KOLSEFI-85262 format. One record per residue (C-alpha): residue number from 1; residue in three letters; x, y, z. Coordinates in steps of 0.02 Angstrom, whole numbers, plus 50000, padded with zeros to 5 digits. Each point is the difference from the previous one (the first is absolute). Layout:
<NUM,"ALA",<X,Y,Z>>
...
***
This chain:
<1,"MET",<49745,49330,49921>>
<2,"GLU",<50186,50006,49994>>
<3,"LEU",<50087,50167,50024>>
<4,"GLN",<50075,50004,49828>>
<5,"GLN",<49825,49975,49927>>
<6,"GLN",<49930,50134,50110>>
<7,"TYR",<50138,50120,49947>>
<8,"ASP",<49974,49961,49814>>
<9,"GLU",<49815,50027,50018>>
<10,"LEU",<50010,50161,50091>>
<11,"LYS",<50135,50065,49884>>
<12,"LYS",<49879,49967,49854>>
<13,"ASN",<49861,50097,50094>>
<14,"TYR",<50120,50145,50031>>
<15,"SER",<50065,50020,49825>>
<16,"GLY",<49917,50175,50006>>
<17,"LEU",<50117,50054,50140>>
<18,"SER",<50112,50148,49960>>
<19,"TYR",<50176,49971,49944>>
<20,"LYS",<50062,50068,50166>>
<21,"HIS",<49898,49872,50100>>
<22,"ARG",<50049,49855,49887>>
<23,"THR",<50185,50048,50023>>
<24,"VAL",<49981,50009,50191>>
<25,"LEU",<49915,49831,50003>>
<26,"ALA",<50131,49923,49889>>
<27,"GLU",<50139,50069,50116>>
<28,"LEU",<49910,49937,50150>>
<29,"LYS",<49991,49827,49929>>
<30,"ALA",<50183,50001,49946>>
<31,"SER",<50059,50058,50170>>
<32,"TYR",<49915,49864,50088>>
<33,"VAL",<50036,49860,49881>>
<34,"LEU",<50178,50005,50058>>
<35,"GLU",<49940,49958,50174>>
<36,"ASP",<49860,49880,49968>>
<37,"GLU",<49891,49982,49848>>
<38,"ASN",<49842,49957,50093>>
<39,"LYS",<50025,50146,50119>>
<40,"ALA",<50024,50115,49851>>
<41,"LEU",<49844,49944,49915>>
<42,"ARG",<49905,50015,50164>>
<43,"ARG",<50051,50178,50019>>
<44,"VAL",<49958,50044,49819>>
<45,"VAL",<49828,49914,50010>>
<46,"ILE",<49965,50099,50160>>
<47,"THR",<50056,50159,49917>>
<48,"LEU",<49892,49967,49850>>
<49,"LYS",<49848,49951,50098>>
<50,"ASN",<50014,50161,50106>>
<51,"ARG",<49983,50104,49846>>
<52,"LYS",<49822,49935,49992>>
<53,"ILE",<49960,50039,50182>>
<54,"LYS",<49962,50182,50027>>
<55,"SER",<50004,50033,50187>>
<56,"LEU",<50145,49964,50120>>
<57,"GLU",<49883,49908,50115>>
<58,"ASP",<49943,49884,49863>>
<59,"SER",<50174,49970,49956>>
<60,"ARG",<50052,49951,50176>>
<61,"LYS",<49848,49890,50018>>
<62,"HIS",<50037,49917,49835>>
<63,"LEU",<50182,49965,50043>>
<64,"LYS",<49953,49936,50173>>
<65,"GLU",<49871,49876,49930>>
<66,"ARG",<50103,49945,49848>>
<67,"TYR",<50177,49992,50067>>
<68,"GLY",<49986,50014,50190>>
<69,"VAL",<50089,50169,49997>>
<70,"LYS",<49974,50101,50159>>
***
């Protein structure tokens, strides 16, 4: 699935997020779009997915598997 689609889908699923969280995510996306749109979306997708993952260990494991992050 393309990053834009992932972002849109996750955004729909997170419509229940507080105003503060939505604002932070919007700012995050906007700040990275200037650099590289795909990079921006990737960061936002990672941020959104992490909200589902409770423990730090699960989060690290998920990022490592999904994105090769160390």
